[in-house]
C-alpha positions as CSV (number, residue, x, y, z in Angstrom):
1,M,0.0,0.0,0.0
2,P,1.4,3.4,-0.9
3,S,2.5,5.7,2.0
4,S,-0.3,8.2,1.2
5,Q,-3.0,5.6,1.3
6,R,-1.5,4.2,4.5
7,G,-1.5,7.6,6.0
8,V,-5.2,8.2,5.2
9,A,-6.0,4.7,6.6
10,D,-4.2,5.5,9.8
11,W,-6.0,8.8,10.1
12,V,-9.4,7.3,9.5
13,G,-8.6,4.5,12.0
14,F,-7.6,7.0,14.6
15,A,-10.7,9.1,14.0
16,L,-13.0,6.1,14.4
17,I,-11.3,5.0,17.6
18,A,-11.6,8.6,18.9
19,L,-15.3,8.5,18.2
20,V,-15.7,5.3,20.1
21,V,-13.6,6.5,23.0
22,S,-15.7,9.7,23.2
23,A,-18.6,7.6,24.4
24,F,-16.7,6.4,27.5
25,P,-17.0,8.1,30.9
26,E,-15.0,11.3,31.2
27,K,-12.8,10.0,34.1
28,S,-11.6,7.0,32.1
29,K,-10.4,9.2,29.3
30,R,-8.2,11.4,31.4
31,E,-5.6,8.8,32.0
32,G,-4.0,5.8,30.3
33,W,-3.9,5.0,26.6
34,L,-7.4,6.4,26.1
35,S,-6.2,9.9,26.8
36,S,-4.3,9.9,23.5
37,Y,-7.7,9.6,21.6
38,A,-9.7,12.0,23.8
39,S,-10.1,15.6,22.7
40,P,-12.8,18.3,22.8
41,A,-12.9,18.2,18.9
42,A,-13.6,14.5,18.9
43,H,-16.4,15.0,21.4
44,I,-18.0,17.7,19.3
45,V,-18.0,15.4,16.3
46,S,-19.2,12.5,18.5
47,G,-22.1,14.7,19.8
48,W,-23.3,15.6,16.4
49,V,-23.0,12.1,15.1
50,E,-25.1,10.9,18.1
51,T,-27.7,13.5,17.3
52,F,-28.0,12.7,13.6
53,L,-28.0,8.9,14.1
54,S,-30.6,9.1,16.9
55,A,-32.8,11.3,14.6
56,A,-32.5,8.9,11.8
57,L,-33.3,5.9,14.0
58,F,-36.3,7.8,15.5
59,I,-37.7,8.4,12.0
60,M,-37.0,4.9,10.8
61,G,-38.5,3.3,13.9
62,M,-41.5,5.5,13.6
63,L,-42.2,4.6,10.0
64,L,-41.8,0.9,10.7
65,Y,-44.0,1.1,13.8
66,V,-46.8,3.1,12.1
67,A,-46.8,0.7,9.1
68,A,-47.1,-2.3,11.5
69,F,-49.8,-0.5,13.5
70,N,-51.8,0.3,10.4
71,R,-51.6,-3.4,9.3
72,G,-52.7,-4.6,12.8
73,A,-54.8,-2.5,15.1
74,G,-55.5,0.2,12.6
75,W,-56.7,-2.2,10.0
76,T,-58.9,-3.9,12.5
77,Y,-60.5,-0.6,13.4
78,V,-61.1,0.4,9.8
79,V,-62.7,-2.9,8.6
80,H,-65.2,-2.8,11.5
81,Q,-66.5,0.7,10.7
82,P,-69.9,0.8,8.8
83,T,-68.8,4.0,7.0
84,L,-65.4,5.5,6.5
85,S,-64.3,9.1,6.1
86,Y,-61.1,11.0,5.8
87,G,-61.1,11.6,9.5
88,D,-61.1,7.9,10.3
89,F,-58.0,7.3,8.3
90,F,-56.3,10.4,9.7
91,G,-57.2,9.3,13.2
92,V,-55.7,5.9,12.7
93,G,-52.5,7.4,11.4
94,A,-52.3,9.9,14.2
95,L,-52.9,7.3,16.8
96,G,-50.1,5.2,15.3
97,Y,-47.7,8.1,15.5
98,L,-48.7,9.0,19.1
99,S,-48.5,5.4,20.3
100,Y,-45.0,5.2,18.9
101,M,-44.0,7.9,21.4
102,L,-44.9,5.5,24.2
103,T,-42.3,2.9,23.1
104,P,-38.8,2.5,24.6
105,V,-37.2,3.0,21.2
106,A,-38.7,6.5,20.9
107,W,-37.7,7.4,24.5
108,V,-34.1,6.3,23.9
109,T,-33.7,8.0,20.5
110,V,-35.2,11.3,21.7
111,Y,-32.9,11.3,24.8
112,C,-29.9,10.6,22.6
113,F,-30.9,13.3,20.2
114,G,-30.9,15.9,23.1
115,E,-27.8,14.4,24.7
116,G,-25.8,14.6,21.5
117,I,-26.6,18.3,21.2
118,V,-25.6,18.9,24.9
119,R,-22.4,16.9,24.5
120,A,-21.3,18.8,21.4
121,L,-22.1,22.3,22.8
122,D,-20.5,21.4,26.2
123,A,-17.3,20.2,24.5
124,A,-17.2,23.4,22.4
125,I,-17.8,25.8,25.3
126,S,-16.2,24.2,28.4
127,E,-13.9,21.6,26.7
128,R,-15.3,18.9,28.9
129,M,-15.5,15.4,27.5
130,L,-18.8,13.9,28.5
131,G,-19.6,10.3,27.6
132,M,-22.9,8.7,26.4
133,A,-25.3,7.7,29.0
134,L,-26.0,4.3,27.3
135,V,-22.2,3.6,27.8
136,V,-21.5,5.5,31.0
137,L,-24.3,3.9,33.1
138,P,-23.4,0.2,32.4
139,W,-19.7,1.2,32.8
140,R,-20.3,2.7,36.3
141,A,-22.5,-0.3,37.3
142,I,-19.7,-2.7,36.4
143,E,-17.2,-0.5,38.3
144,A,-19.5,-0.4,41.3
145,A,-19.9,-4.2,41.3
146,R,-16.1,-4.6,41.1
147,R,-15.5,-2.2,44.0
148,G,-18.1,-4.1,46.0
149,Q,-16.3,-7.4,45.3
150,Q,-13.0,-5.8,46.3
151,R,-14.4,-4.5,49.6
152,A,-16.0,-7.9,50.4
153,R,-12.6,-9.6,49.7
154,M,-10.8,-7.0,51.8
155,T,-13.2,-7.3,54.7
156,L,-12.9,-11.1,54.6
157,L,-9.1,-10.8,54.6
158,L,-8.8,-8.3,57.4
159,G,-11.3,-10.1,59.7
160,P,-12.8,-8.5,62.7
161,E,-11.7,-5.0,63.9
162,R,-8.8,-5.3,66.4
163,P,-6.6,-2.9,68.4
164,D,-3.5,-1.7,66.5
165,E,-0.2,-3.4,67.1
166,V,2.8,-1.1,67.5
167,V,6.3,-2.3,67.0
168,L,9.4,-0.2,67.7
169,W,12.6,-1.1,65.8
170,E,16.1,-0.4,66.9
171,G,17.5,-0.4,63.4
172,S,16.8,2.0,60.5
173,P,15.4,3.3,58.2
174,V,12.2,1.8,59.7
175,A,11.8,3.0,63.3
176,L,8.2,2.2,64.0
177,T,5.5,-0.1,62.5
178,I,1.8,0.0,63.1
179,F,-0.3,-3.1,62.2
180,A,-3.9,-1.9,61.8
181,S,-7.0,-4.0,61.0
182,R,-8.6,-1.0,59.2
183,R,-7.1,1.6,56.8
184,K,-6.0,4.8,58.4
185,P,-7.0,8.2,56.9
186,W,-3.3,9.2,56.5
187,T,-1.6,10.9,53.6
188,S,1.4,9.4,51.8
189,H,3.8,11.6,53.8
190,Q,1.9,11.5,57.1
191,V,3.8,12.6,60.2
192,I,2.6,11.2,63.5
193,E,3.7,12.0,67.1
194,H,4.1,9.0,69.3
195,R,5.4,9.1,72.9
196,G,7.0,12.5,72.3
197,E,8.7,11.5,69.0
198,F,7.8,12.3,65.4
199,F,7.8,9.8,62.7
200,R,7.1,10.1,58.9
201,L,5.3,7.4,56.9
202,L,7.6,5.5,54.6
203,G,5.1,3.1,53.0
204,V,2.0,1.0,53.4
205,T,1.8,-2.7,52.6
206,M,-0.5,-5.6,53.4
207,A,0.7,-8.2,55.9
208,R,-0.4,-11.3,57.8
209,Q,-0.8,-10.6,61.5
210,G,-2.5,-12.7,64.1
211,G,-4.0,-15.0,61.6
212,H,-5.7,-12.2,59.6
213,G,-4.6,-9.6,57.1
214,A,-3.6,-6.1,58.3
215,F,-2.3,-2.8,56.9
216,R,1.3,-2.4,57.8
217,Y,2.4,1.2,58.2
218,D,6.2,1.7,58.3
219,F,7.5,5.0,59.8
220,G,10.9,6.5,59.9
221,H,12.3,8.9,62.5
222,L,11.7,12.6,61.6
223,E,14.9,14.5,62.1
224,A,14.8,17.7,64.1
225,R,15.5,19.9,61.0
226,E,13.2,18.2,58.6
227,V,10.2,20.0,57.2
228,I,6.8,18.6,58.2
229,R,4.4,18.3,55.3
230,G,0.8,18.7,56.3
231,A,-0.6,18.5,59.8
232,P,1.0,15.9,62.2
233,V,-1.3,13.4,64.0
234,R,-0.9,12.5,67.6
235,Y,-1.0,8.7,67.7
236,A,-1.8,7.2,71.1
237,P,-3.3,3.7,70.7
238,D,-3.2,3.1,74.5
239,E,-5.6,6.0,75.1
240,Q,-7.8,5.0,72.1
241,L,-8.2,1.4,73.4
242,A,-8.9,2.5,77.0
243,A,-11.5,5.0,75.8
244,A,-13.2,2.3,73.7
245,A,-13.1,-0.3,76.4
246,G,-14.0,2.0,79.4
247,S,-12.5,1.7,82.8
248,E,-11.7,-2.0,82.2
249,G,-9.6,-1.3,79.2
250,T,-6.1,-2.7,79.0
251,A,-3.3,-0.6,77.4
252,V,-1.4,-2.1,74.5
253,R,2.3,-1.6,75.1
254,P,4.6,-1.4,72.0
255,E,6.8,-4.3,71.3
256,V,10.5,-3.6,70.7
257,R,12.3,-5.7,68.1
258,N,15.9,-5.6,66.7
259,E,15.2,-5.3,63.0
260,P,12.2,-5.0,60.7
261,G,10.5,-8.3,59.7
262,S,7.9,-9.3,57.1
263,G,5.1,-9.4,59.7
């Protein structure tokens, strides 16, 4: 194939893929390989294509429905009338058109007609990249089902909620490890204060602890001159456990080990 024809074929292929990608949810097109096909211009074209196709499908569906209506219920009405007038035929045709508006095909095509106009204008004005509802809604339903399955597996892995286990290390760079049965609302550079010392979060991994899964938070000592990013959190698991258990609560003392282990 000559280079010019190959160039045209590549451009057409890219344009077709961009039109397909334009129907996907906006968030999915902001990252990954889909972002190379996503652009406001493609969404403008996609919106008008959706509008014209939905209008064509609406008209085609209406003609087919009215023809079938006239051969069925309409014909039954006509043959049972003692006399016929122009108004009878007009009424049967009008009833066919009006009843078509009660069908799901009409609802979907009318919605897509309006949605295509909104998507095209929105992409032209605000440069957002809205997807098609017929694609976005099933997409989100599948994502929600996947997140539910992941949460169920994570809950089964973590087991019942338990007090945190704190381990102090004598080596470096890890100086303190917290095993938690539930995820902490901490940032990636979280600084905590524990027993008068400051520690910075080094990383979070999953580990086996006490026969269940646990979040393992590894912290390193924060030097005196280091800059603290964000607000530090005072971490006192002893007080938290005593408050949760009342006057009969038992404080959890940190365990001291020589060097970090796998948990």
